[in-house]
C-alpha positions as CSV (number, residue, x, y, z in Angstrom):
1,X,-43.2,-13.9,-43.7
2,X,-40.4,-11.3,-43.9
3,X,-40.8,-10.5,-40.2
4,X,-40.3,-14.2,-39.3
5,X,-37.0,-14.2,-41.2
6,X,-35.8,-11.1,-39.3
7,X,-36.5,-12.4,-35.9
8,X,-34.0,-15.4,-35.8
9,X,-31.2,-13.1,-36.9
10,X,-32.1,-10.6,-34.2
11,X,-32.1,-13.4,-31.6
12,X,-28.7,-14.6,-32.9
13,X,-27.2,-11.1,-32.5
14,X,-28.4,-10.9,-28.8
15,X,-27.1,-14.4,-28.0
16,X,-23.7,-13.9,-29.8
17,X,-23.0,-10.5,-28.2
18,X,-22.9,-11.7,-24.6
19,X,-21.5,-9.2,-22.1
20,X,-19.4,-11.8,-20.2
21,X,-21.9,-12.4,-17.4
22,X,-23.3,-15.5,-19.1
23,X,-20.5,-16.4,-21.5
24,X,-19.7,-20.1,-21.6
25,X,-23.0,-20.9,-19.8
26,X,-25.4,-20.6,-22.7
27,X,-28.8,-19.8,-21.4
28,X,-28.5,-18.9,-17.7
29,X,-31.2,-19.0,-15.1
30,X,-32.7,-15.6,-14.4
31,X,-32.4,-14.8,-10.7
32,X,-34.3,-11.6,-10.3
33,X,-36.9,-11.6,-13.1
34,X,-39.9,-11.7,-10.8
35,X,-38.6,-8.9,-8.5
36,X,-37.5,-6.7,-11.4
37,X,-40.9,-7.0,-13.1
38,X,-42.6,-5.9,-9.9
39,X,-40.1,-3.0,-9.5
40,X,-40.5,-1.9,-13.1
41,X,-44.3,-1.9,-12.7
42,X,-43.9,0.0,-9.5
43,X,-41.8,2.6,-11.3
44,X,-44.4,3.1,-14.0
45,X,-43.7,0.4,-16.6
46,X,-46.4,-2.0,-17.9
47,X,-47.7,-4.7,-15.6
48,X,-46.0,-7.2,-18.0
49,X,-42.9,-5.5,-19.3
50,X,-41.0,-6.9,-22.3
51,X,-38.8,-9.9,-21.4
52,X,-35.9,-8.2,-23.2
53,X,-36.2,-5.2,-21.0
54,X,-36.2,-7.3,-17.8
55,X,-33.2,-9.4,-19.2
56,X,-31.2,-6.2,-19.9
57,X,-32.0,-4.8,-16.5
58,X,-31.1,-8.1,-14.8
59,X,-27.8,-8.2,-16.7
60,X,-27.0,-4.7,-15.4
61,X,-28.0,-5.6,-11.8
62,X,-25.8,-8.8,-11.9
63,X,-22.9,-6.8,-13.4
64,X,-23.2,-4.2,-10.6
65,X,-23.4,-6.8,-7.9
66,X,-20.4,-8.6,-9.3
67,X,-18.3,-5.5,-9.6
68,X,-19.2,-4.3,-6.1
69,X,-18.4,-7.7,-4.7
70,X,-15.0,-7.9,-6.4
71,X,-14.1,-4.4,-5.2
72,X,-15.3,-5.2,-1.7
73,X,-13.1,-8.4,-1.7
74,X,-10.1,-6.4,-2.8
75,X,-10.3,-3.9,0.1
76,X,-10.4,-4.7,3.8
77,X,-9.9,-8.3,4.6
78,X,-8.8,-10.1,1.5
79,X,-11.3,-12.6,0.1
80,X,-14.1,-11.7,2.4
81,X,-17.0,-9.2,2.0
82,X,-18.1,-7.3,5.0
83,X,-20.8,-4.7,5.5
84,X,-18.2,-2.1,6.2
85,X,-16.5,-2.7,2.9
86,X,-19.8,-2.1,1.0
87,X,-20.4,1.1,3.0
88,X,-16.9,2.2,2.3
89,X,-17.4,1.7,-1.5
90,X,-20.6,3.7,-1.7
91,X,-19.7,6.5,0.7
92,X,-19.4,9.0,-2.1
93,X,-22.8,8.3,-3.5
94,X,-25.2,10.1,-1.2
95,X,-28.4,8.3,-2.3
96,X,-27.0,4.8,-2.1
97,X,-25.2,5.7,1.2
98,X,-28.5,7.0,2.7
99,X,-30.4,3.9,1.6
100,X,-27.8,1.5,3.0
101,X,-27.7,3.4,6.2
102,X,-31.5,3.2,6.5
103,X,-31.6,-0.5,5.7
104,X,-28.9,-1.2,8.2
105,X,-30.7,0.8,10.9
106,X,-34.0,-1.0,10.1
107,X,-32.2,-4.4,10.3
108,X,-30.9,-3.6,13.8
109,X,-34.4,-2.4,14.9
110,X,-35.9,-5.7,13.5
111,X,-33.3,-7.7,15.4
112,X,-34.1,-5.9,18.6
113,X,-37.8,-6.3,18.1
114,X,-37.4,-10.1,17.4
115,X,-35.3,-10.5,20.5
116,X,-37.8,-8.6,22.7
117,X,-40.6,-10.6,21.2
118,X,-38.8,-13.9,21.9
119,X,-38.0,-12.9,25.4
120,X,-41.6,-11.9,26.1
121,X,-42.9,-15.2,24.6
122,X,-40.3,-17.6,26.0
123,X,-39.3,-15.7,29.2
124,X,-35.6,-15.5,29.6
């Protein structure tokens, strides 16, 4: 019975101490829960990680995306986010820069492969 009394207080502390990402919205929809659970499992967590862990990680991800978007909007062309702006922001972090470079290269290769496939099937 004592444990049941502690739980509501603990939940109230979490809800009241919002980090700004969900302030004013109450309970917000979780956007990346499924993907984060899979990633956590892939990196060695339990197959069903604690919901609180996923929620904290999702808050961090959303905060990172929001900050990067705001920074990207402030440089380059005002009010627009372009790939070059993101690359510029992460240029000093070698791991992130290498990953973005790999993803952009892979994206270009996929575009070329799709184009070649479409031309082969539909004859241009």
